[in-house]
MDAnalysis code that builds the backbone (N, CA, C; Angstrom):
import MDAnalysis as mda
import numpy as np

u = mda.Universe.empty(321, n_residues=107, atom_resindex=np.repeat(np.arange(107), 3), trajectory=True)
u.add_TopologyAttr("name", ["N", "CA", "C"] * 107)
u.add_TopologyAttr("resid", np.arange(1, 108))
u.add_TopologyAttr("resname", ["MET", "ARG", "GLN", "THR", "PRO", "THR", "GLU", "ARG", "ARG", "GLU", "GLN", "CYS", "ASN", "PRO", "THR", "LEU", "ILE", "GLY", "ILE", "PHE", "VAL", "GLY", "VAL", "VAL", "SER", "PRO", "LEU", "SER", "SER", "LEU", "VAL", "TRP", "GLY", "ILE", "ARG", "GLN", "ARG", "SER", "LEU", "LYS", "LEU", "ALA", "LEU", "PHE", "PRO", "TYR", "LEU", "PHE", "VAL", "PHE", "VAL", "ALA", "GLY", "PHE", "ILE", "ILE", "LEU", "SER", "LEU", "ALA", "ARG", "GLU", "THR", "LYS", "PHE", "LYS", "PRO", "GLU", "PHE", "LYS", "ILE", "PRO", "LEU", "GLN", "LEU", "ILE", "GLY", "GLY", "TYR", "TYR", "SER", "PHE", "ASP", "LEU", "THR", "LYS", "LYS", "MET", "LYS", "GLU", "GLU", "ALA", "LEU", "LYS", "ASN", "LYS", "ASN", "LYS", "ASP", "PHE", "ASP", "ALA", "GLU", "ILE", "LYS", "ASN", "ASN"])
u.atoms.positions = np.array([
    [-14.744, 19.602, -2.709],
    [-13.535, 20.094, -2.077],
    [-12.410, 19.079, -2.294],
    [-11.278, 19.566, -2.710],
    [-10.125, 18.697, -2.957],
    [-9.410, 18.385, -1.656],
    [-8.978, 17.142, -1.540],
    [-8.230, 16.726, -0.359],
    [-6.742, 16.745, -0.660],
    [-5.974, 17.057, 0.347],
    [-4.530, 16.968, 0.209],
    [-4.126, 15.503, 0.422],
    [-2.936, 15.127, 0.000],
    [-2.482, 13.746, 0.248],
    [-2.455, 13.398, 1.740],
    [-2.154, 14.375, 2.583],
    [-2.142, 14.119, 4.023],
    [-3.547, 13.810, 4.524],
    [-4.532, 14.551, 4.042],
    [-5.922, 14.280, 4.431],
    [-6.362, 12.906, 3.933],
    [-5.925, 12.539, 2.754],
    [-6.262, 11.207, 2.233],
    [-5.646, 10.113, 3.095],
    [-4.428, 10.354, 3.565],
    [-3.773, 9.373, 4.438],
    [-4.524, 9.246, 5.753],
    [-5.011, 10.374, 6.283],
    [-5.751, 10.350, 7.539],
    [-7.060, 9.589, 7.410],
    [-7.727, 9.698, 6.266],
    [-9.060, 9.141, 6.100],
    [-9.083, 7.794, 5.378],
    [-7.945, 7.275, 4.993],
    [-7.925, 6.025, 4.229],
    [-8.297, 4.830, 5.103],
    [-8.623, 3.738, 4.449],
    [-8.960, 2.490, 5.120],
    [-7.882, 1.456, 4.746],
    [-6.871, 1.261, 5.612],
    [-5.783, 0.330, 5.277],
    [-6.251, -1.094, 4.994],
    [-7.279, -1.533, 5.688],
    [-7.787, -2.892, 5.474],
    [-8.328, -3.056, 4.067],
    [-9.115, -2.080, 3.625],
    [-9.686, -2.134, 2.282],
    [-8.585, -2.106, 1.219],
    [-7.592, -1.273, 1.413],
    [-6.482, -1.192, 0.457],
    [-5.730, -2.518, 0.416],
    [-5.428, -3.092, 1.583],
    [-4.721, -4.373, 1.634],
    [-5.498, -5.497, 0.969],
    [-6.807, -5.549, 1.222],
    [-7.633, -6.587, 0.604],
    [-7.689, -6.401, -0.907],
    [-7.871, -5.174, -1.334],
    [-7.978, -4.922, -2.773],
    [-6.680, -5.270, -3.484],
    [-5.542, -4.877, -2.916],
    [-4.252, -5.180, -3.543],
    [-3.978, -6.683, -3.499],
    [-4.312, -7.342, -2.387],
    [-4.039, -8.768, -2.249],
    [-4.955, -9.660, -3.055],
    [-6.210, -9.268, -3.202],
    [-7.179, -10.135, -3.864],
    [-7.390, -9.752, -5.323],
    [-7.522, -8.474, -5.597],
    [-7.851, -8.054, -6.956],
    [-6.597, -7.958, -7.820],
    [-5.687, -7.043, -7.469],
    [-4.493, -6.872, -8.293],
    [-3.441, -6.057, -7.556],
    [-2.194, -6.522, -7.542],
    [-1.125, -5.734, -6.929],
    [-0.905, -4.399, -7.646],
    [-1.244, -4.361, -8.918],
    [-1.074, -3.116, -9.669],
    [-2.015, -2.023, -9.170],
    [-3.093, -2.405, -8.481],
    [-4.027, -1.408, -7.953],
    [-3.384, -0.550, -6.870],
    [-2.282, -1.003, -6.293],
    [-1.584, -0.171, -5.304],
    [-1.080, 1.121, -5.937],
    [-0.908, 1.099, -7.234],
    [-0.481, 2.303, -7.944],
    [-1.496, 3.433, -7.780],
    [-2.774, 3.111, -7.795],
    [-3.828, 4.119, -7.645],
    [-3.714, 4.814, -6.298],
    [-3.632, 4.030, -5.222],
    [-3.546, 4.627, -3.894],
    [-2.211, 5.313, -3.665],
    [-1.163, 4.781, -4.223],
    [0.141, 5.432, -4.088],
    [0.156, 6.809, -4.716],
    [-0.465, 6.943, -5.871],
    [-0.527, 8.244, -6.535],
    [-1.412, 9.196, -5.739],
    [-2.557, 8.721, -5.284],
    [-3.485, 9.588, -4.546],
    [-2.905, 10.045, -3.209],
    [-2.100, 9.196, -2.578],
    [-1.517, 9.552, -1.284],
    [-0.086, 10.068, -1.413],
    [0.376, 10.225, -2.629],
    [1.727, 10.715, -2.912],
    [2.794, 9.888, -2.187],
    [2.703, 8.583, -2.377],
    [3.644, 7.671, -1.747],
    [4.240, 6.749, -2.805],
    [5.509, 6.929, -3.064],
    [6.195, 6.087, -4.027],
    [6.267, 4.643, -3.532],
    [6.455, 4.474, -2.224],
    [6.502, 3.126, -1.653],
    [5.204, 2.371, -1.905],
    [4.079, 3.018, -1.619],
    [2.786, 2.362, -1.789],
    [2.471, 2.125, -3.255],
    [2.940, 3.014, -4.112],
    [2.645, 2.875, -5.545],
    [3.420, 1.722, -6.178],
    [4.663, 1.544, -5.798],
    [5.520, 0.605, -6.526],
    [5.902, -0.672, -5.787],
    [6.154, -0.609, -4.496],
    [6.717, -1.756, -3.794],
    [5.849, -3.012, -3.828],
    [4.541, -2.940, -3.544],
    [3.761, -4.190, -3.586],
    [3.774, -4.827, -4.978],
    [3.625, -4.016, -6.004],
    [3.624, -4.553, -7.369],
    [4.996, -5.118, -7.732],
    [6.051, -4.369, -7.432],
    [7.393, -4.842, -7.763],
    [7.747, -6.121, -7.005],
    [7.306, -6.215, -5.754],
    [7.573, -7.437, -4.994],
    [6.960, -8.646, -5.689],
    [5.675, -8.538, -6.048],
    [4.988, -9.651, -6.696],
    [5.632, -9.956, -8.048],
    [5.966, -8.926, -8.797],
    [6.558, -9.127, -10.120],
    [7.943, -9.781, -10.022],
    [8.810, -9.236, -9.167],
    [10.180, -9.757, -9.052],
    [10.169, -11.165, -8.445],
    [9.396, -11.370, -7.379],
    [9.330, -12.704, -6.774],
    [8.755, -13.716, -7.769],
    [7.748, -13.304, -8.513],
    [7.174, -14.185, -9.530],
    [8.168, -14.517, -10.619],
    [8.937, -13.524, -11.040],
    [9.952, -13.752, -12.063],
    [11.021, -14.721, -11.562],
    [11.437, -14.548, -10.316],
    [12.441, -15.447, -9.739],
    [11.895, -16.871, -9.635],
    [10.661, -16.997, -9.185],
    [10.052, -18.329, -9.068],
    [9.936, -18.987, -10.438],
    [9.501, -18.227, -11.438],
    [9.398, -18.792, -12.790],
    [10.767, -19.217, -13.318],
    [11.785, -18.423, -13.027],
    [13.129, -18.756, -13.495],
    [13.657, -20.021, -12.826],
    [13.459, -20.115, -11.517],
    [13.961, -21.277, -10.789],
    [13.167, -22.536, -11.100],
    [11.875, -22.394, -11.283],
    [11.033, -23.561, -11.565],
    [11.050, -23.933, -13.043],
    [11.619, -23.066, -13.849],
    [11.677, -23.271, -15.301],
    [10.292, -23.531, -15.892],
    [9.371, -22.713, -15.416],
    [7.997, -22.781, -15.896],
    [7.772, -21.644, -16.891],
    [6.791, -21.826, -17.754],
    [6.452, -20.758, -18.690],
    [5.188, -20.022, -18.263],
    [4.382, -20.670, -17.432],
    [3.148, -20.052, -16.972],
    [3.159, -19.966, -15.451],
    [2.651, -18.856, -14.943],
    [2.610, -18.613, -13.507],
    [1.410, -19.350, -12.908],
    [1.668, -20.358, -12.100],
    [0.599, -21.184, -11.538],
    [-0.069, -20.478, -10.355],
    [-1.353, -20.763, -10.142],
    [-2.083, -20.129, -9.028],
    [-1.477, -20.425, -7.658],
    [-0.859, -21.586, -7.478],
    [-0.272, -21.887, -6.173],
    [0.914, -20.986, -5.833],
    [1.492, -20.329, -6.829],
    [2.526, -19.328, -6.586],
    [1.933, -17.926, -6.589],
    [1.019, -17.691, -7.496],
    [0.463, -16.353, -7.692],
    [-0.341, -15.866, -6.481],
    [-1.220, -16.695, -5.966],
    [-2.113, -16.281, -4.882],
    [-1.343, -15.917, -3.606],
    [-0.418, -16.753, -3.126],
    [0.329, -16.340, -1.919],
    [1.150, -15.066, -2.130],
    [1.737, -14.897, -3.306],
    [2.498, -13.675, -3.561],
    [1.601, -12.442, -3.545],
    [0.417, -12.556, -4.145],
    [-0.518, -11.436, -4.132],
    [-0.967, -11.123, -2.712],
    [-1.214, -12.149, -1.911],
    [-1.636, -11.919, -0.531],
    [-0.529, -11.254, 0.285],
    [0.707, -11.638, 0.047],
    [1.832, -10.995, 0.726],
    [1.927, -9.533, 0.302],
    [1.749, -9.268, -0.987],
    [1.736, -7.889, -1.475],
    [0.604, -7.085, -0.851],
    [-0.559, -7.711, -0.671],
    [-1.684, -7.052, -0.021],
    [-1.399, -6.742, 1.437],
    [-0.770, -7.689, 2.119],
    [-0.408, -7.445, 3.515],
    [0.610, -6.314, 3.626],
    [1.564, -6.292, 2.727],
    [2.555, -5.210, 2.741],
    [1.874, -3.857, 2.509],
    [0.920, -3.806, 1.588],
    [0.180, -2.564, 1.343],
    [-0.603, -2.153, 2.583],
    [-1.249, -3.128, 3.228],
    [-1.997, -2.846, 4.455],
    [-1.079, -2.266, 5.524],
    [0.049, -2.921, 5.751],
    [0.984, -2.485, 6.794],
    [1.538, -1.096, 6.494],
    [1.921, -0.867, 5.266],
    [2.472, 0.424, 4.866],
    [1.426, 1.526, 4.989],
    [0.212, 1.267, 4.557],
    [-0.856, 2.254, 4.631],
    [-1.229, 2.546, 6.075],
    [-1.236, 1.514, 6.909],
    [-1.549, 1.704, 8.331],
    [-0.515, 2.611, 8.993],
    [0.754, 2.392, 8.693],
    [1.813, 3.231, 9.266],
    [1.703, 4.670, 8.776],
    [1.397, 4.850, 7.495],
    [1.251, 6.204, 6.956],
    [0.057, 6.908, 7.591],
    [-1.021, 6.187, 7.826],
    [-2.208, 6.772, 8.451],
    [-1.901, 7.180, 9.887],
    [-1.251, 6.312, 10.642],
    [-0.900, 6.633, 12.026],
    [0.006, 7.857, 12.092],
    [0.967, 7.935, 11.192],
    [1.878, 9.075, 11.161],
    [1.131, 10.368, 10.815],
    [0.217, 10.298, 9.860],
    [-0.552, 11.477, 9.475],
    [-1.444, 11.943, 10.621],
    [-2.075, 11.003, 11.325],
    [-2.918, 11.369, 12.458],
    [-2.102, 11.940, 13.603],
    [-0.906, 11.387, 13.826],
    [-0.040, 11.903, 14.885],
    [0.408, 13.326, 14.563],
    [0.769, 13.579, 13.321],
    [1.168, 14.929, 12.920],
    [0.000, 15.901, 13.019],
    [-1.190, 15.440, 12.700],
    [-2.377, 16.293, 12.800],
    [-2.624, 16.670, 14.256],
    [-2.478, 15.702, 15.161],
    [-2.673, 15.977, 16.586],
    [-1.615, 16.937, 17.120],
    [-0.377, 16.799, 16.663],
    [0.685, 17.718, 17.084],
    [0.366, 19.139, 16.630],
    [-0.071, 19.277, 15.381],
    [-0.421, 20.598, 14.870],
    [-1.593, 21.191, 15.635],
    [-2.574, 20.356, 15.956],
    [-3.745, 20.811, 16.696],
    [-3.356, 21.262, 18.100],
    [-2.490, 20.480, 18.772],
    [-2.030, 20.840, 20.110],
    [-1.231, 22.131, 20.096],
    [-0.386, 22.309, 19.096],
    [0.401, 23.524, 18.977],
    [-0.497, 24.738, 18.725],
    [-1.541, 24.551, 17.958],
    [-2.476, 25.640, 17.673],
    [-3.235, 26.039, 18.930],
    [-3.592, 25.070, 19.770],
    [-4.303, 25.361, 21.011],
    [-3.393, 26.126, 21.972],
    [-2.123, 25.740, 22.050],
    [-1.176, 26.418, 22.950],
    [-0.945, 27.855, 22.508],
    [-0.945, 28.098, 21.216],
    [-0.710, 29.459, 20.717],
    [-1.883, 30.377, 20.983],
    [-3.075, 29.842, 21.136],
    [-4.258, 30.685, 21.380],
    [-4.473, 30.814, 22.821],
])
């Protein structure tokens, strides 16, 4: 059975998404963003890490991205993904409860 993006938002695990984006790769947020139909989740964590990394490299005049810059930026991107996913899940559950309550009142 296929799930709608709203159902995926209701059943997602924000902690797992945040850890995966923060530890494995910020680009992995693209997968969840597409599945949940969220442009913010798909692009913002990756763009944050990319743009902040580019700015740091430019200011430090480095040619290689050092782990002491990369790891904190990835963790911040992971936290942002966690926070964004948590808010989307809460909103989806709240809308589901409103629809359920309205359906009960109509019957």
